C-alpha positions as CSV (number, residue, x, y, z in Angstrom):
1,M,0.0,0.0,0.0
2,S,2.8,2.5,0.8
3,K,3.5,4.9,-1.9
4,W,5.8,7.0,0.3
5,K,8.0,6.3,3.3
6,I,6.6,8.3,6.1
7,G,8.4,9.0,9.4
8,V,6.8,10.5,12.5
9,V,8.5,12.1,15.5
10,S,6.2,12.9,18.5
11,A,7.9,15.6,20.6
12,S,6.6,15.3,24.2
13,D,8.2,15.0,27.5
14,S,5.2,13.0,29.0
15,I,4.9,10.6,26.0
16,A,8.7,10.0,25.8
17,S,8.8,9.2,29.5
18,G,5.9,6.8,29.3
19,E,3.6,8.9,31.5
20,R,0.9,8.9,28.8
21,E,0.1,7.3,25.5
22,D,0.6,9.1,22.2
23,D,-2.9,10.0,21.2
24,R,-1.7,11.7,18.0
25,I,-0.2,8.8,16.2
26,P,-3.4,6.9,15.5
27,I,-4.8,10.0,13.8
28,I,-1.6,10.5,11.8
29,R,-1.7,6.9,10.7
30,E,-5.3,7.3,9.6
31,L,-4.7,10.5,7.7
32,T,-1.5,9.3,5.9
33,R,-3.5,6.3,4.7
34,E,-6.4,8.5,3.6
35,W,-4.5,11.3,1.9
36,L,-1.2,9.6,0.8
37,Q,-2.2,5.9,0.5
38,S,0.8,5.3,2.7
39,E,1.6,3.8,6.1
40,V,3.8,5.3,8.8
41,A,7.1,3.4,8.4
42,V,9.2,4.9,11.2
43,Y,7.9,6.3,14.5
44,R,9.9,7.8,17.3
45,T,8.9,9.5,20.6
46,V,11.3,12.2,21.8
47,A,11.4,14.5,24.8
48,D,11.2,18.2,24.1
49,D,14.9,18.5,23.9
50,M,16.6,20.3,21.0
51,E,19.6,17.9,20.6
52,D,17.5,14.7,20.8
53,L,14.9,16.1,18.5
54,K,17.5,17.2,16.0
55,E,19.2,13.9,16.1
56,H,16.0,11.9,15.4
57,M,14.9,14.3,12.6
58,I,18.2,14.0,10.9
59,E,18.2,10.2,11.3
60,L,14.8,9.8,9.7
61,V,15.7,12.1,6.8
62,D,19.3,11.3,6.1
63,R,19.6,7.6,7.2
64,E,16.0,6.3,7.0
65,K,15.4,8.2,3.8
66,C,11.8,9.2,4.6
67,D,9.9,11.0,1.9
68,L,7.8,12.8,4.4
69,L,8.7,13.6,8.0
70,I,5.9,14.7,10.4
71,V,7.0,16.2,13.7
72,T,4.1,16.6,16.1
73,G,4.1,18.6,19.3
74,G,6.3,21.3,20.6
75,T,5.0,24.1,18.4
76,G,3.4,26.3,21.1
77,L,4.8,29.0,23.3
78,S,5.9,26.9,26.3
79,P,9.6,27.3,27.1
80,R,10.0,23.5,26.3
81,D,8.4,23.9,22.9
82,V,11.4,23.8,20.6
83,T,10.2,21.9,17.5
84,P,10.1,25.0,15.2
85,E,13.6,26.1,16.1
86,V,15.0,22.6,15.5
87,T,13.0,22.2,12.3
88,A,14.4,25.6,11.0
89,W,17.9,24.3,11.8
90,V,17.3,20.9,10.0
91,I,15.7,22.1,6.8
92,D,17.5,23.4,3.7
93,R,14.5,25.4,2.4
94,P,11.4,26.6,4.1
95,V,7.9,26.0,2.6
96,P,6.0,28.7,4.4
97,G,2.7,28.2,2.5
98,L,2.0,24.9,4.2
99,A,2.4,26.4,7.7
100,E,0.4,29.5,6.7
101,E,-2.5,27.3,5.4
102,M,-2.5,25.2,8.6
103,R,-2.8,28.4,10.7
104,R,-5.4,29.9,8.4
105,V,-7.7,26.8,8.6
106,G,-6.9,26.5,12.3
107,L,-8.1,30.1,12.9
108,Q,-11.5,29.1,11.6
109,Q,-11.7,26.7,14.6
110,S,-9.9,28.7,17.3
111,R,-8.2,32.1,17.6
112,R,-5.5,30.3,19.6
113,A,-4.3,28.8,16.3
114,M,-2.4,32.1,15.7
115,L,-0.1,31.1,18.6
116,T,1.3,28.0,16.8
117,R,4.8,28.4,15.5
118,A,4.7,25.4,13.2
119,V,7.3,25.3,10.4
120,A,7.4,23.3,7.1
121,G,10.3,22.9,4.8
122,T,12.6,20.5,2.9
123,R,15.9,18.7,3.6
124,G,17.2,17.1,0.5
125,N,14.3,15.2,-1.1
126,T,12.3,15.0,2.1
127,L,9.3,17.2,3.0
128,I,9.2,18.1,6.8
129,I,6.1,19.4,8.4
130,N,5.3,20.4,12.0
131,L,1.9,19.6,13.4
132,P,0.4,20.6,16.8
133,G,0.6,18.4,19.8
134,T,-3.2,17.8,20.2
135,P,-5.2,15.2,18.3
136,K,-7.7,17.8,17.1
137,G,-4.9,20.1,16.1
138,V,-3.2,17.3,14.2
139,E,-6.5,16.5,12.4
140,I,-7.3,20.1,11.5
141,C,-3.8,21.0,10.3
142,F,-3.2,17.7,8.3
143,N,-6.5,18.0,6.6
144,A,-5.7,21.6,5.7
145,I,-2.7,20.6,3.6
146,G,-3.4,16.9,2.9
147,D,-4.4,17.5,-0.7
148,M,-1.0,19.2,-1.5
149,L,1.4,16.7,0.2
150,S,1.6,14.2,-2.6
151,D,2.2,16.9,-5.2
152,A,4.8,18.5,-3.0
153,I,6.7,15.3,-2.6
154,H,6.5,14.5,-6.4
155,I,7.8,18.0,-7.2
156,L,10.5,17.8,-4.6
157,Q,11.7,14.5,-5.8
158,G,11.4,15.4,-9.5
159,T,9.2,12.4,-10.3
160,G,6.9,14.4,-12.7
161,E,3.8,12.7,-11.3
162,A,2.4,15.8,-9.6
163,N,-1.0,17.1,-10.6
164,E,-0.1,19.7,-13.2
165,D,-3.4,21.6,-12.8
166,W,-2.3,24.9,-11.2
167,G,-5.5,26.7,-12.1
168,G,-3.9,28.5,-15.0
169,L,-1.7,30.5,-12.6
170,G,1.6,29.0,-13.7
171,W,2.9,28.6,-10.2
């Protein structure tokens, strides 16, 4: 079934320590099947620690060769929320439109969505996206960009299978 190799990193002190279950991963698994016809191939839980998070992100991109890396959690304003900073360090090129669209759609649900600092970008041929740390936030944000992820990966990897209908805008 898997069209793409998908990696997921859940950034959370309480999940990494085993204090609570990761309630986001079942939703991510469902959404990747629905939108990308792919399964999550690699999954890690990591504390909200810059070095650990960076190490796992680089491992899943550079060594595991994931096509899409989803990092969930750590995108808020808490002092321990470091996912956007680490993502900005790991990526080669930002893809701000994905994060902008997640915030735009999130604002239709809650004004607090403007407080998310999620980042999206690329490292080599891998697309990296940050999602919030709540199940509802994951669902809202993934669904906001789900229709563009396959095209983004095709374009990034130069496979030429992306949907060429750009609405006549020539993007």
